[in-house]
VOTORVO-484615 format. One record per residue: x, y, z of N, C-alpha, C, O, CB in turn; chain; residue number from 1. Coordinates in nm, 4 decimals, padded with zeros to 6 digits. Glycine has a CB too. Example, Ala and Ser with C-alpha at 12.3 -4.5 7.8 and 13.67 -1.06 7.14 Angstrom:
2
nc1; nc2; nc3; cac1; cac2; cac3; cc1; cc2; cc3; oc1; oc2; oc3; cbc1; cbc2; cbc3; rovo; lumro
01.3190; -00.5690; 00.7800; 01.2300; -00.4500; 00.7800; 01.3200; -00.3300; 00.7800; 01.4236; -00.3319; 00.8465; 01.1308; -00.4473; 00.9046; A; 1 $
01.2850; -00.2250; 00.7080; 01.3670; -00.1060; 00.7140; 01.2900; 00.0030; 00.7870; 01.3409; 00.1138; 00.8039; 01.4084; -00.0598; 00.5725; A; 2 $
END
This chain:
65
nc1; nc2; nc3; cac1; cac2; cac3; cc1; cc2; cc3; oc1; oc2; oc3; cbc1; cbc2; cbc3; rovo; lumro
00.0832; -00.1200; 00.0025; -00.0010; -00.0004; 00.0024; 00.0901; 00.1234; 00.0038; 00.1849; 00.1326; 00.0818; -00.0991; -00.0001; 00.1258; A; 1 $
00.0579; 00.2182; -00.0854; 00.1358; 00.3413; -00.0906; 00.1052; 00.4338; 00.0292; -00.0074; 00.4456; 00.0776; 00.1078; 00.4146; -00.2223; A; 2 $
00.2089; 00.4947; 00.0701; 00.1961; 00.5966; 00.1816; 00.2371; 00.7367; 00.1284; 00.3181; 00.7492; 00.0366; 00.2894; 00.5562; 00.3085; A; 3 $
00.1801; 00.8359; 00.1873; 00.1997; 00.9725; 00.1433; 00.2459; 01.0567; 00.2653; 00.2288; 01.0211; 00.3819; 00.0674; 01.0303; 00.0795; A; 4 $
00.3067; 01.1734; 00.2263; 00.3501; 01.2692; 00.3309; 00.2928; 01.4109; 00.2893; 00.2733; 01.4433; 00.1721; 00.5153; 01.2715; 00.3450; A; 5 $
00.2704; 01.4841; 00.3888; 00.2306; 01.6257; 00.3730; 00.3522; 01.7195; 00.3854; 00.4284; 01.7154; 00.4820; 00.1233; 01.6637; 00.4793; A; 6 $
00.3655; 01.8036; 00.2827; 00.4817; 01.8921; 00.2799; 00.4231; 02.0419; 00.2816; 00.3305; 02.0753; 00.2076; 00.5760; 01.8615; 00.1457; A; 7 $
00.4803; 02.1223; 00.3656; 00.4424; 02.2589; 00.3727; 00.5394; 02.3399; 00.2888; 00.6610; 02.3353; 00.3075; 00.4385; 02.3073; 00.5173; A; 8 $
00.4819; 02.4136; 00.1964; 00.5599; 02.4935; 00.1031; 00.5263; 02.6420; 00.1303; 00.4148; 02.6769; 00.1691; 00.5291; 02.4526; -00.0478; A; 9 $
00.6268; 02.7261; 00.1082; 00.6197; 02.8712; 00.1213; 00.6410; 02.9407; -00.0079; 00.7230; 02.8986; -00.0896; 00.7188; 02.9196; 00.2195; A; 10 $
00.5662; 03.0503; -00.0289; 00.5869; 03.1322; -00.1480; 00.7313; 03.1859; -00.1524; 00.7897; 03.1950; -00.2604; 00.4853; 03.2496; -00.1508; A; 11 $
00.7892; 03.2213; -00.0370; 00.9213; 03.2678; -00.0291; 01.0161; 03.1421; -00.0564; 01.0374; 03.0587; 00.0317; 00.9468; 03.3368; 00.1127; A; 12 $
01.0655; 03.1349; -00.1707; 01.1451; 03.0085; -00.2101; 01.2719; 03.0008; -00.1267; 01.3340; 02.8945; -00.1276; 01.1849; 03.0087; -00.3674; A; 13 $
01.3151; 03.1012; -00.0562; 01.4348; 03.0919; 00.0303; 01.3986; 03.0133; 00.1543; 01.4896; 02.9622; 00.2196; 01.4893; 03.2338; 00.0691; A; 14 $
01.2754; 03.0001; 00.1910; 01.2334; 02.9240; 00.3062; 01.2171; 02.7740; 00.2622; 01.1441; 02.7455; 00.1673; 01.0982; 02.9836; 00.3659; A; 15 $
01.2838; 02.6817; 00.3303; 01.2812; 02.5451; 00.2881; 01.1418; 02.4827; 00.3126; 01.0639; 02.5289; 00.3960; 01.3900; 02.4666; 00.3608; A; 16 $
01.1153; 02.3781; 00.2375; 00.9881; 02.3023; 00.2607; 01.0041; 02.2321; 00.3915; 01.1143; 02.2115; 00.4423; 00.9554; 02.1980; 00.1440; A; 17 $
00.8833; 02.1939; 00.4476; 00.8828; 02.1338; 00.5813; 00.7842; 02.0172; 00.5745; 00.6685; 02.0339; 00.5358; 00.8426; 02.2396; 00.6951; A; 18 $
00.8316; 01.9009; 00.6123; 00.7421; 01.7775; 00.6124; 00.6584; 01.7914; 00.7425; 00.7129; 01.8042; 00.8521; 00.8301; 01.6322; 00.6095; A; 19 $
00.5290; 01.7884; 00.7264; 00.4348; 01.8097; 00.8324; 00.3903; 01.6745; 00.8895; 00.3857; 01.6579; 01.0114; 00.3149; 01.8910; 00.7821; A; 20 $
00.3576; 01.5780; 00.8028; 00.3169; 01.4460; 00.8499; 00.3560; 01.3427; 00.7476; 00.3664; 01.3736; 00.6289; 00.1655; 01.4404; 00.8774; A; 21 $
00.3795; 01.2124; 00.7944; 00.4197; 01.1082; 00.7085; 00.3347; 00.9818; 00.7340; 00.2619; 00.9778; 00.8333; 00.5672; 01.0807; 00.7272; A; 22 $
00.3412; 00.8837; 00.6519; 00.2711; 00.7563; 00.6713; 00.1229; 00.7584; 00.6524; 00.0508; 00.6748; 00.7069; 00.2976; 00.7072; 00.8034; A; 23 $
00.0750; 00.8579; 00.5720; -00.0694; 00.8679; 00.5512; -00.1163; 00.7883; 00.4243; -00.0421; 00.7714; 00.3275; -00.1090; 01.0178; 00.5383; A; 24 $
-00.2428; 00.7412; 00.4314; -00.3056; 00.6876; 00.3197; -00.3420; 00.8018; 00.2241; -00.3418; 00.9180; 00.2648; -00.4258; 00.6066; 00.3611; A; 25 $
-00.3731; 00.7707; 00.0982; -00.4077; 00.8724; 00.0060; -00.5324; 00.9546; 00.0515; -00.5421; 01.0754; 00.0302; -00.4311; 00.8096; -00.1283; A; 26 $
-00.6282; 00.8795; 00.1165; -00.7499; 00.9472; 00.1653; -00.7150; 01.0418; 00.2792; -00.7700; 01.1517; 00.2868; -00.8558; 00.8439; 00.2123; A; 27 $
-00.6233; 01.0005; 00.3692; -00.5878; 01.0864; 00.4784; -00.5185; 01.2089; 00.4281; -00.5476; 01.3192; 00.4744; -00.5020; 01.0144; 00.5769; A; 28 $
-00.4274; 01.1939; 00.3348; -00.3549; 01.3012; 00.2676; -00.4516; 01.4002; 00.2052; -00.4424; 01.5206; 00.2292; -00.2612; 01.2444; 00.1608; A; 29 $
-00.5440; 01.3496; 00.1253; -00.6425; 01.4346; 00.0623; -00.7322; 01.5071; 00.1670; -00.7652; 01.6245; 00.1500; -00.7285; 01.3506; -00.0328; A; 30 $
-00.7684; 01.4396; 00.2687; -00.8469; 01.5000; 00.3760; -00.7694; 01.6233; 00.4314; -00.8275; 01.7307; 00.4477; -00.8758; 01.3938; 00.4906; A; 31 $
-00.6396; 01.6067; 00.4595; -00.5613; 01.7068; 00.5120; -00.5564; 01.8342; 00.4216; -00.5819; 01.9461; 00.4661; -00.4277; 01.6521; 00.5355; A; 32 $
-00.5215; 01.8095; 00.2904; -00.5014; 01.9226; 00.2102; -00.6418; 01.9941; 00.1619; -00.6459; 02.1066; 00.1122; -00.4156; 01.8768; 00.0898; A; 33 $
-00.7481; 01.9155; 00.1834; -00.8767; 01.9818; 00.1563; -00.9330; 02.0621; 00.2748; -01.0347; 02.1305; 00.2626; -00.9778; 01.8784; 00.1151; A; 34 $
-00.8660; 02.0521; 00.3869; -00.9034; 02.1286; 00.4997; -00.8707; 02.2762; 00.4782; -00.7655; 02.3058; 00.4215; -00.8357; 02.0755; 00.6220; A; 35 $
-00.9567; 02.3719; 00.5213; -00.9229; 02.5160; 00.5071; -00.7993; 02.5493; 00.5865; -00.7340; 02.6477; 00.5519; -01.0398; 02.6057; 00.5532; A; 36 $
-00.7621; 02.4795; 00.6859; -00.6498; 02.5016; 00.7694; -00.5164; 02.4618; 00.7040; -00.4111; 02.4746; 00.7665; -00.6691; 02.4280; 00.8954; A; 37 $
-00.5198; 02.4162; 00.5855; -00.3999; 02.3681; 00.5133; -00.3402; 02.4734; 00.4203; -00.2533; 02.4407; 00.3395; -00.4344; 02.2440; 00.4323; A; 38 $
-00.3844; 02.5987; 00.4294; -00.3257; 02.7004; 00.3438; -00.3523; 02.8385; 00.4060; -00.4468; 02.8594; 00.4820; -00.3838; 02.6915; 00.1985; A; 39 $
-00.2666; 02.9272; 00.3702; -00.2712; 03.0700; 00.4227; -00.4043; 03.1401; 00.3880; -00.4548; 03.2202; 00.4666; -00.1516; 03.1547; 00.3625; A; 40 $
-00.4609; 03.1088; 00.2681; -00.5699; 03.1879; 00.2201; -00.7013; 03.1425; 00.2738; -00.8026; 03.2075; 00.2481; -00.5728; 03.1867; 00.0745; A; 41 $
-00.7056; 03.0334; 00.3478; -00.8375; 02.9970; 00.3973; -00.8297; 02.9614; 00.5519; -00.9327; 02.9329; 00.6130; -00.8941; 02.8746; 00.3128; A; 42 $
-00.7130; 02.9635; 00.6102; -00.7000; 02.9255; 00.7506; -00.7622; 03.0327; 00.8379; -00.7630; 03.1516; 00.8062; -00.5520; 02.9035; 00.7888; A; 43 $
-00.8145; 02.9836; 00.9504; -00.8756; 03.0740; 01.0506; -00.8165; 03.0541; 01.1907; -00.8418; 03.1354; 01.2796; -01.0278; 03.0517; 01.0559; A; 44 $
-00.7381; 02.9475; 01.2120; -00.6816; 02.9223; 01.3459; -00.5665; 03.0098; 01.3722; -00.4998; 03.0552; 01.2792; -00.6398; 02.7796; 01.3622; A; 45 $
-00.5404; 03.0353; 01.4970; -00.4347; 03.1308; 01.5437; -00.2973; 03.0898; 01.4952; -00.2180; 03.1757; 01.4567; -00.4331; 03.1401; 01.6981; A; 46 $
-00.2666; 02.9606; 01.4960; -00.1379; 02.9134; 01.4527; -00.1169; 02.9465; 01.2988; -00.0120; 02.9988; 01.2612; -00.1269; 02.7585; 01.4808; A; 47 $
-00.2133; 02.9165; 01.2158; -00.1987; 02.9409; 01.0766; -00.1923; 03.0891; 01.0440; -00.1174; 03.1298; 00.9552; -00.3096; 02.8772; 01.0034; A; 48 $
-00.2691; 03.1694; 01.1142; -00.2617; 03.3141; 01.0922; -00.1367; 03.3695; 01.1374; -00.0846; 03.4591; 01.0710; -00.3703; 03.3842; 01.1584; A; 49 $
-00.0787; 03.3235; 01.2503; 00.0505; 03.3658; 01.2951; 00.1606; 03.3274; 01.1879; 00.2457; 03.4091; 01.1525; 00.0807; 03.3011; 01.4346; A; 50 $
00.1545; 03.2063; 01.1414; 00.2520; 03.1532; 01.0405; 00.2478; 03.2477; 00.9192; 00.3517; 03.2876; 00.8667; 00.2164; 03.0006; 00.9964; A; 51 $
00.1277; 03.2818; 00.8768; 00.1158; 03.3684; 00.7574; 00.1691; 03.5051; 00.7839; 00.2313; 03.5653; 00.6963; -00.0282; 03.3789; 00.7117; A; 52 $
00.1467; 03.5566; 00.9024; 00.2006; 03.6922; 00.9405; 00.3518; 03.6946; 00.9340; 00.4130; 03.7887; 00.8834; 00.1552; 03.7323; 01.0843; A; 53 $
00.4135; 03.5822; 00.9898; 00.5547; 03.5783; 01.0021; 00.6273; 03.5383; 00.8770; 00.7310; 03.5961; 00.8446; 00.5899; 03.4896; 01.1079; A; 54 $
00.5753; 03.4399; 00.8052; 00.6445; 03.3816; 00.6923; 00.5836; 03.4125; 00.5572; 00.6420; 03.3794; 00.4541; 00.6506; 03.2373; 00.7095; A; 55 $
00.4715; 03.4730; 00.5559; 00.3983; 03.4957; 00.4248; 00.3207; 03.3778; 00.3765; 00.3008; 03.2830; 00.4525; 00.4951; 03.5336; 00.3158; A; 56 $
00.2773; 03.3787; 00.2585; 00.1894; 03.2767; 00.2003; 00.2527; 03.1367; 00.2117; 00.3734; 03.1233; 00.1919; 00.1595; 03.3101; 00.0516; A; 57 $
00.1769; 03.0362; 00.2420; 00.2152; 02.9011; 00.2579; 00.1023; 02.8094; 00.2266; -00.0124; 02.8534; 00.2332; 00.2649; 02.8774; 00.3932; A; 58 $
00.1244; 02.6868; 00.1934; 00.0234; 02.5910; 00.1663; 00.0801; 02.4490; 00.1868; 00.2014; 02.4287; 00.1841; -00.0307; 02.6102; 00.0246; A; 59 $
-00.0113; 02.3504; 00.2075; 00.0322; 02.2129; 00.2195; 00.0029; 02.1337; 00.0928; -00.0991; 02.1554; 00.0275; -00.0344; 02.1476; 00.3383; A; 60 $
00.0896; 02.0449; 00.0594; 00.0747; 01.9519; -00.0589; 00.1038; 01.8114; -00.0041; 00.1542; 01.7901; 00.1062; 00.1770; 01.9902; -00.1837; A; 61 $
00.0669; 01.7184; -00.0922; 00.1126; 01.5770; -00.0529; 00.1793; 01.5172; -00.1663; 00.1579; 01.5528; -00.2822; -00.0046; 01.4836; -00.0082; A; 62 $
00.2645; 01.4211; -00.1309; 00.3304; 01.3389; -00.2344; 00.3636; 01.2006; -00.1793; 00.3743; 01.1808; -00.0582; 00.4596; 01.4082; -00.2858; A; 63 $
00.3787; 01.1106; -00.2662; 00.4126; 00.9712; -00.2316; 00.5461; 00.9651; -00.1586; 00.6410; 01.0344; -00.1954; 00.4178; 00.8829; -00.3586; A; 64 $
00.5528; 00.8811; -00.0539; 00.6786; 00.8646; 00.0159; 00.7681; 00.7699; -00.0614; 00.8802; 00.7423; -00.0189; 00.6557; 00.8135; 00.1583; A; 65 $
END
């Protein structure tokens, strides 16, 4: 069975990508990235808003491990 990981990317290409989660099924990975909290333009939680304020635009993607 294939496993997937969530990677956080930033618009500022000088900021390195960050692996957020690993070992996910495709369904789990899709659920994560479909959440409004997985990108700067839709998040509403304090952590995501703070991240956007400090680092600028960001979003989560998934890829096969």
